N, C-alpha and C positions, 0 to 999 in steps of 0.2 A: 606213068613214070615210076620207076622202082625207087623205093625209099630205103635208106639205111636204117636198120632197126635201132641204132643209137642216135638217130637224128634228134638234135635239140628241138624242143617243142615250145619254147618261150624265149623272150629276149634275154632273160636272166641266164637261161641255159646256154645260149650262144656266148654270152659274155664269160661265163665260167669255163666253157670249152677253150676259149681263147686264153684265159688266165692260166689254165693248166699247161698251156704250150709256151707261154711267155716267161720262161725260166732262165734262158741263156743271155749272153751278152748281146746277141743279135737274133732276131726271129725271122725266118724266111716265110714268104707267103705260102710256100708248099706245106710247111708244117701246120700253118693255120688252117688251110683247106683240109688237110688230112684229119685234123682234130675234130672237124665238123662232120666228117663222113663223105665218102666219095660220091654218093648219090643224093646228098643233102643240098639240093639246089637253093632252096629258100634261105637256110642258114648261111650258106656261102655268099649269097646275095646280100644278106643283112650285115655280115661282119665288116666288110670294107666300108659300107655306108656308115656304120657306127664309128669307125675310125675317122672318117671325114668330118664328123660333127664334134670331134674332140680336138685338143691342142696338137694332136698328131698331124693335123692338116697344115700346121705351120712348118713342118719339115719339108724342104724343097722336093718337089715331084711326088710326094706321097699322095696328094689329091689326084694327080694325073694317073698314077698306077692303080689307085683304088677305083677311079672312074673306068679305066680300061677293064679291070676285073669285073666290075658291075655290069658293064655293057656286054662282055663276053658271056657271062652267066645268064643274063636276061635274054640274050639272043638264042641261046640253047634251050631255054625254057619256052620261048616262043615257038621253036621248031619241035618241041616235045621230045627232046633227046632223053635217053634213059641213063646215060653215063656222062658225067661232066668231063670236058676236055679243056685244058688251059695250057698255053704255050710255056715251054721251059724257061725262056728268058724272063717271063713275068714271075713264074714261080720261084726263081732264084733270087728275086729282089728281097732285100732284108730291111727290117725296121729295128732301130735300137731298142733292145729289150727293156732298158730302164724307162725310156719314154713311153713305151707301150704299157708297162706296169703302172706308171703314174696316171695314164689316161684311163685305165680300167677302174680306178677308184670312183670318180664321179659317174662313170658309165653304169656302175652297179645300181646307184640310186635311181638314175633315169630308167634303167631296165625294169626295176621293181615297180616304179610308177606306171609304166606302160602295161606291164603284166597285170597289175591290180585292176586296171580299167578296161582290159580287153576281154571279150567274150564273143561267142557266136551270135551274130546279128547281121541283118541286111545281107544275107548270104548271096543274093543275086549279084552283088557287086564283086564277088570273088569267084564267080563261075563264068564259063564261056557264054557269050562273047566278051563280057566285061573283063574277064581275066586277061584276055589278049591285050586290051587297052592298058591294063596295069603293067603287064610285062613290057609292052612297047614303051610306056612312059619311063620305066626303069632303064631300059636300053638307051633312050635318048638322054636321060639325066646323066648316066655314066659316060656316054660318048662325048658330051660337051664339057665335062669336067676338066680335061687337059687344056682346052682352049680358055678356061676360066681360072687357070692356076693363079693369076695375079689380080683377079677381080675380087676384092675383099668380100667375105661372107657368102659369095654366090655358091661355091662348091659345098659349103657346110649346109646351106639351106636345101640344096638339091639332095645332099646326103640324108638330111632329115626326112625328106619326102620318100626316099628309097627305103629308109628304116620303117616308115609307116606303111608303105606298100608291102614290104616283106612281112611285117607283123600281120597285116590283113590276110595275107595268103597263108601264114603259118597257123593262125587260130580261126580263120574263116570269119573275120570281123570286117564287114564291108564299110563300117563307119570310118575306120582308119584309112581305108582307100580313098574315101571322099575327102578326109582331112589332108591327105597327101597332096591332092590337087591344089589345095589352098597354099601349101608350101611352094609348089611349083609356080603359082601365081606370084608369091612373094619374091621368089628368086628372079622371075622375069622383071618385076618392078625394080629390084636392086640393080640388075644388069642395065636396064634402061636408064636408071638414074645416074649410074656411075660411068657408063660407056656412051649412051645415046645422047646425053646432054652436052 
C-alpha cells in the first residue's frame, strides 16, 4: 500500500491535521480527507471514528455518515487498494466548523493519552491474517452505525473500537487491537440491553 509521506503517525497528529482544516463556518468531509493525505488509509479511518466518540455524534446523521466513511475505507483496506476512493455525495457533506472546533478540545487530551501509552508490541495481532480480522471488524462497526443512529451510546462505543483498531495499525501495537474487541463486546451488550429487552 502506498503511503503519503505526510501521513500522520499518531492520534495527536491526526487530531492536529483535522484542526488545521477546521477553520471555516462549515467543514466538508473532502477537506478533512485531503488534510490527512490521499493514501493515508489508517488516519482517514481514524478521523471519523474520533468524531463519533465526541459530542459531534449528537448532530443528526453525523454518526451515520461517519460510519459509512469508516466502512468504505476499511473495505478498501481489506482489498489492499493503493489509492483511496470515496463517493462525491459523501465528500460534499459538511460539519459545522464551530461544533468541530469545540469537539477537538477534549479530543487532544484523549489523543495525548493514547499516544503516551502506545508502542510496538504484540505485533502478530497487526499482521496478516489478524490484520484482516481488524479491518473486517472496522468495516462491520462502520456499516452498522447508520442502523444504530438512535440507540444511545452504541455508535460512540463502536467508534472508540475503531479508534483503537486504527491506533493499533498506525503504531503496530497489537494490545490496542485486543482492547478494541472489548469495546465491541460492550457495544453488543448496550444494544442487547436497550433493543433486545
